[in-house]
C-alpha positions as CSV (number, residue, x, y, z in Angstrom):
1,M,25.6,1.5,5.0
2,S,21.9,0.6,4.8
3,R,20.4,-1.2,1.9
4,G,19.2,1.0,-0.9
5,S,21.8,3.8,-1.2
6,H,24.0,1.9,-3.7
7,L,21.8,-1.1,-4.4
8,G,19.3,0.4,-6.7
9,G,17.2,2.6,-4.4
10,Y,14.6,4.3,-6.7
11,Y,14.7,7.7,-5.1
12,Y,18.5,7.7,-4.8
13,R,18.7,7.5,-8.6
14,Q,16.6,10.7,-8.9
15,L,19.1,12.8,-7.0
16,N,21.9,14.9,-8.3
17,T,25.6,14.3,-7.3
18,L,25.5,16.6,-4.3
19,E,22.2,15.3,-3.0
20,K,23.5,11.7,-3.4
21,S,26.5,12.6,-1.2
22,V,24.1,13.9,1.5
23,Y,21.9,10.8,1.2
24,D,25.0,8.6,1.6
25,D,26.3,10.5,4.6
26,L,22.9,10.4,6.3
27,S,22.6,6.7,5.6
28,A,26.0,5.9,7.0
29,G,25.5,8.1,10.1
30,F,22.1,6.7,10.9
31,T,23.4,3.1,10.4
32,A,26.2,3.9,12.9
33,L,23.6,5.5,15.3
34,A,25.7,8.7,15.3
35,P,24.4,11.5,17.5
36,V,25.5,14.1,14.8
37,V,25.9,13.6,11.1
38,R,27.8,16.2,9.1
39,V,26.6,16.7,5.5
40,R,27.0,19.2,2.7
41,R,24.6,22.1,2.9
42,L,21.4,22.0,0.8
43,A,18.4,24.3,0.8
44,D,16.3,23.5,3.9
45,Q,13.4,21.9,2.0
46,R,15.8,19.9,-0.2
47,L,17.5,18.5,2.9
48,G,14.1,17.4,4.0
49,D,13.4,15.8,0.7
50,V,16.6,13.8,0.7
51,F,15.9,12.6,4.3
52,A,12.4,11.5,3.2
53,M,13.7,9.8,0.0
54,L,16.3,8.0,2.1
55,R,13.6,6.6,4.4
56,L,11.3,5.7,1.5
57,D,14.1,3.7,-0.1
58,N,15.2,2.2,3.2
59,P,12.4,1.0,5.5
60,L,15.0,-0.6,7.8
61,L,15.8,2.9,9.0
62,F,12.7,2.7,11.1
63,Y,14.4,4.0,14.2
64,V,15.1,7.6,12.9
65,P,11.7,9.2,11.9
66,A,12.8,12.8,12.3
67,Y,15.8,15.1,12.7
68,A,16.8,18.6,13.6
69,Y,19.9,20.4,12.3
70,R,22.2,23.3,13.1
71,S,24.1,25.4,10.7
72,Y,26.7,28.1,10.8
73,P,27.0,31.3,8.6
74,E,29.2,30.8,5.6
75,A,29.8,27.1,6.3
76,D,29.3,24.7,3.5
77,H,28.2,21.9,5.8
78,V,25.3,21.5,8.4
79,E,25.1,19.2,11.3
80,V,22.1,16.8,11.3
81,L,20.8,15.7,14.7
82,P,18.9,12.4,14.3
83,Q,15.9,12.0,16.6
84,Y,16.0,8.3,17.3
85,L,13.0,6.4,18.5
86,F,14.9,4.4,21.1
87,D,18.3,4.2,22.7
88,K,21.1,2.3,21.0
89,G,20.5,-0.9,22.9
90,K,16.8,-0.9,22.0
91,I,17.5,-0.1,18.4
92,R,19.9,-3.0,18.0
93,E,17.4,-5.3,19.7
94,Q,14.6,-4.1,17.3
95,Q,16.9,-4.5,14.3
96,R,17.6,-8.1,15.3
97,S,13.9,-8.8,15.9
98,M,12.9,-7.2,12.5
99,T,15.5,-9.1,10.6
100,A,14.5,-12.4,12.1
101,R,10.8,-11.7,11.5
102,I,11.4,-10.8,7.9
103,T,13.6,-13.8,7.3
104,R,11.0,-16.2,8.8
105,L,8.1,-14.6,6.9
106,T,9.7,-14.5,3.5
107,R,11.6,-17.9,3.5
108,P,8.5,-19.8,2.1
109,W,8.0,-17.1,-0.6
110,L,11.4,-17.1,-2.1
111,T,10.7,-19.9,-4.7
112,L,7.3,-18.4,-5.7
113,S,6.6,-16.6,-9.0
114,P,6.8,-12.8,-8.9
115,W,3.0,-12.6,-9.0
116,D,2.6,-15.1,-6.1
117,K,5.3,-13.3,-4.1
118,E,3.3,-10.1,-4.4
119,K,0.0,-11.8,-3.5
120,A,1.6,-13.4,-0.5
121,I,2.8,-10.1,0.8
122,H,-0.5,-8.4,0.1
123,D,-2.4,-11.2,1.8
124,F,-0.1,-11.1,4.8
125,I,-1.1,-7.4,5.4
126,L,-4.8,-8.2,5.0
127,E,-4.6,-11.2,7.4
128,N,-2.3,-9.8,10.1
129,V,-2.4,-6.0,10.2
130,R,-5.1,-3.8,11.6
131,Y,-5.3,-0.1,11.3
132,D,-3.9,1.9,14.3
133,K,-6.5,4.6,14.9
134,L,-4.3,6.1,17.6
135,K,-1.5,6.5,15.1
136,K,1.4,5.7,17.5
137,A,4.8,6.6,16.3
138,Y,5.8,3.0,15.6
139,S,2.8,2.5,13.4
140,H,4.4,4.7,10.8
141,E,7.3,2.3,10.6
142,I,7.8,-1.4,9.9
143,I,7.9,-2.2,13.6
144,G,4.2,-1.5,13.8
145,P,2.9,-4.1,11.2
146,L,5.7,-6.6,11.7
147,G,6.1,-6.3,15.5
148,Q,2.7,-5.2,16.8
149,G,0.3,-6.2,14.0
150,V,-0.9,-2.6,13.7
151,G,0.0,0.2,11.3
152,V,-1.1,3.2,9.3
153,C,-0.6,3.6,5.5
154,E,3.1,4.7,5.9
155,G,4.0,1.7,8.0
156,I,2.1,-0.7,5.9
157,A,3.7,0.6,2.6
158,K,7.1,0.4,4.1
159,T,6.4,-3.2,5.3
160,V,5.3,-4.1,1.8
161,K,8.6,-2.7,0.5
162,V,10.8,-4.4,3.0
163,L,9.1,-7.8,2.3
164,C,9.4,-7.2,-1.4
165,D,13.1,-6.4,-1.0
166,A,13.6,-9.6,0.9
167,V,12.2,-11.7,-2.0
168,N,13.9,-9.6,-4.7
169,L,10.7,-8.1,-6.0
170,P,11.3,-4.5,-7.2
171,C,9.2,-2.1,-5.1
172,I,8.8,1.6,-4.5
173,V,7.0,3.4,-1.6
174,A,4.8,6.1,-3.1
175,L,3.8,9.3,-1.3
176,C,1.0,11.6,-2.4
177,H,-0.1,15.1,-1.5
178,N,-3.0,15.8,0.8
179,A,-6.0,17.7,-0.5
180,P,-7.8,19.8,2.2
181,E,-10.2,21.2,-0.5
182,K,-11.4,17.5,-0.8
183,S,-11.4,16.9,2.9
184,I,-8.3,14.8,2.6
185,K,-6.2,16.0,5.5
186,Y,-3.2,13.7,5.4
187,R,-0.7,12.4,2.8
188,H,-1.3,8.8,1.8
189,T,1.4,6.2,1.1
190,W,1.2,3.1,-1.0
191,N,3.5,1.0,-3.3
192,L,4.6,0.4,-6.9
193,V,5.6,-3.1,-7.7
194,Q,7.3,-4.3,-10.8
195,Q,6.0,-7.4,-12.7
196,G,7.5,-8.5,-16.0
197,G,9.4,-5.3,-16.4
198,K,6.2,-3.2,-15.9
199,W,5.3,-1.1,-12.9
200,Y,1.9,-1.3,-11.2
201,H,0.3,0.4,-8.2
202,L,-0.4,-1.7,-5.1
203,D,-2.3,-0.2,-2.2
204,A,-2.6,-2.9,0.6
205,T,-3.9,-0.3,3.0
206,F,-7.0,0.5,0.9
207,D,-7.7,-3.2,0.3
208,N,-7.4,-3.8,4.0
209,S,-9.9,-1.1,4.7
210,L,-12.4,-2.6,2.2
211,Q,-12.4,-6.2,3.2
212,L,-15.5,-7.3,5.1
213,T,-15.9,-11.0,4.7
214,A,-13.6,-11.6,1.7
215,P,-10.1,-10.4,0.8
216,R,-10.2,-7.5,-1.5
217,Y,-7.9,-6.8,-4.5
218,D,-9.4,-3.5,-5.7
219,Y,-5.9,-1.9,-5.6
220,F,-3.8,-4.8,-6.7
221,N,-1.6,-3.9,-9.7
222,L,-3.5,-0.9,-11.1
223,D,-2.4,1.5,-13.9
224,D,-2.1,5.2,-13.5
225,K,-5.6,5.8,-14.9
226,R,-7.3,3.7,-12.3
227,I,-5.2,4.5,-9.2
228,F,-5.6,8.3,-9.6
229,R,-9.3,8.0,-9.6
230,D,-9.1,8.2,-5.8
231,H,-5.4,8.9,-5.0
232,Q,-3.8,12.3,-5.1
233,S,-0.8,13.3,-7.2
234,P,2.6,12.1,-5.9
235,V,4.9,14.3,-4.0
236,Y,7.9,12.8,-5.9
237,P,7.9,11.6,-9.5
238,L,7.0,7.9,-10.0
239,P,7.6,5.6,-13.0
240,A,4.7,5.4,-15.4
241,C,2.2,2.5,-14.8
242,S,0.6,2.2,-18.2
243,D,-0.5,-1.4,-18.4
244,G,-4.3,-1.5,-17.7
245,E,-4.5,-5.3,-18.0
246,G,-2.3,-6.3,-15.1
247,G,-4.8,-6.0,-12.3
248,Y,-5.9,-8.9,-10.0
249,Y,-9.5,-9.0,-11.2
250,R,-8.4,-9.0,-14.9
251,R,-5.9,-11.8,-14.3
252,E,-8.4,-13.9,-12.2
253,K,-11.2,-13.4,-14.8
254,L,-13.3,-11.5,-12.3
255,S,-13.4,-8.3,-14.5
256,L,-16.7,-8.6,-16.2
257,T,-18.1,-6.7,-19.2
258,K,-21.6,-8.2,-19.8
259,P,-24.6,-8.1,-17.5
260,E,-25.5,-11.7,-18.3
261,D,-22.0,-12.7,-17.3
262,V,-22.5,-11.1,-13.9
263,E,-25.7,-13.0,-13.4
264,N,-24.2,-16.3,-14.5
265,R,-21.2,-15.8,-12.2
266,A,-23.4,-14.9,-9.3
267,G,-25.4,-18.1,-9.9
268,Q,-22.2,-20.1,-10.0
269,A,-21.2,-18.7,-6.6
270,L,-24.6,-19.6,-5.2
271,R,-24.5,-23.1,-6.5
272,K,-21.1,-23.6,-4.9
273,K,-22.6,-22.3,-1.6
274,K,-20.3,-19.4,-1.4
275,D,-21.3,-16.5,0.9
276,T,-19.7,-13.8,-1.2
277,F,-18.8,-13.0,-4.7
278,V,-16.5,-10.1,-5.6
279,F,-16.1,-8.8,-9.2
280,Q,-15.0,-5.7,-11.1
281,W,-17.4,-4.2,-13.6
282,R,-15.5,-3.2,-16.8
283,G,-18.5,-2.8,-19.2
284,G,-18.5,1.0,-19.2
285,G,-19.4,3.5,-16.6
286,L,-21.2,2.1,-13.5
287,N,-24.1,4.6,-13.5
288,Q,-27.4,4.2,-11.7
289,A,-29.1,2.4,-14.7
290,V,-26.3,-0.1,-15.1
291,L,-26.1,-0.7,-11.3
292,T,-29.8,-1.2,-11.1
293,D,-29.7,-3.8,-13.9
294,L,-26.8,-5.7,-12.3
295,V,-28.5,-5.7,-8.9
296,A,-31.8,-7.0,-10.4
297,R,-29.9,-9.8,-12.2
298,C,-28.1,-10.9,-9.1
299,D,-31.2,-10.7,-7.0
300,R,-32.9,-13.0,-9.6
301,A,-30.0,-15.5,-9.3
302,A,-30.2,-15.4,-5.6
303,A,-34.0,-15.8,-5.5
304,A,-33.6,-19.0,-7.4
305,R,-31.7,-20.4,-4.4
306,E,-34.0,-18.7,-1.9
307,K,-31.4,-16.2,-0.9
308,F,-31.2,-12.4,-0.7
309,V,-28.2,-10.2,-1.7
310,T,-26.7,-7.1,-0.2
311,Y,-24.0,-5.2,-2.0
312,S,-20.8,-3.3,-1.1
313,L,-19.7,-1.0,-3.9
314,N,-16.3,0.6,-4.4
315,L,-17.5,3.1,-7.0
316,P,-14.1,4.6,-8.1
317,Q,-12.8,1.1,-8.9
318,Q,-16.2,-0.2,-9.9
319,V,-15.9,-3.3,-7.7
320,L,-18.9,-5.0,-6.2
321,E,-18.9,-7.4,-3.3
322,L,-22.1,-9.5,-3.1
323,H,-23.2,-11.0,0.2
324,F,-25.6,-13.9,0.0
325,Q,-27.9,-14.3,3.0
326,I,-31.1,-16.0,4.1
327,R,-32.8,-12.8,5.3
328,K,-33.6,-9.7,3.4
329,S,-31.7,-6.5,4.5
330,D,-33.0,-3.0,4.5
331,D,-29.7,-1.7,3.2
332,E,-29.3,-3.3,-0.2
333,V,-26.3,-1.4,-1.6
334,T,-23.6,0.1,0.7
335,L,-21.3,2.6,-0.9
336,Q,-17.7,1.9,0.3
337,Q,-15.2,4.7,0.6
338,P,-11.7,3.3,0.6
339,D,-9.9,4.8,3.6
340,E,-7.0,3.7,5.7
341,G,-9.0,4.4,8.9
342,Q,-11.8,2.0,8.0
343,S,-9.8,-1.2,8.3
344,A,-11.9,-4.1,9.3
345,N,-9.1,-6.1,10.9
């Protein structure tokens, strides 16, 4: 039986007794690569939910992305027909490859603190995975990021989970609704990670899409209030993330509340000959007047070093990335829109 069904899978614990039995039977059948899996009858949509929850709990089931089923009148069971990505031989080969890859990757992380484990996994995604604009089938699974170095949000979130599982860091794959009325055509997937008994949101895909010249941590351990500024409501219930002080920028003292602190920190970065400086503004709403003041102060700090500044702004999370350069640019402030398809890798 695959990992997750009786080892603390988050979604498994949300199911009732009948649904758990279907989850377990599907897990056992898929693990055995059975051509047909017989399960108790559920409503059509609920069978789909159990299948989805099983795969969110168990990213190692990368080889069964879909299914069909057949039923018979009056029968209390249905027959699920898994649609495997590969033949049995190829699946076993991919399983061995993924297991070896995960073991090699995570071995150096096992002795790290929980925070450093999470950061190592996040940074692995930013450094090694690029967005697959063609959205191949394997990019939705761990074999895309881990095997090919490409992925979409689903594959990236599942990769984060499988790496967290390997280093014993509690992790959930979150799935949200699309929103056609907001021009959001597709569902998005990210993670929740537990630190010190508290849950936080982690979206490595969005951070990957934002990085230009420096790693970004705009979506590293956010609370519900911040993540849902630019994420839609979840398809399945998630644990509350109520701690607003666990984010990367807060922890690293890069969450600034005073304009003079922004100017001073920009000056420090320039004196250290850094090309970039990234910070989160936490001194109230980042309206036009506040932004104009911050830009003027950073321009002044740069001018003292005979440099110019351009700015990349993630407005929903109020994160500014400053780029120090020797020539003035026509585009002083670029508004970034976090999006999985904008990955710079």
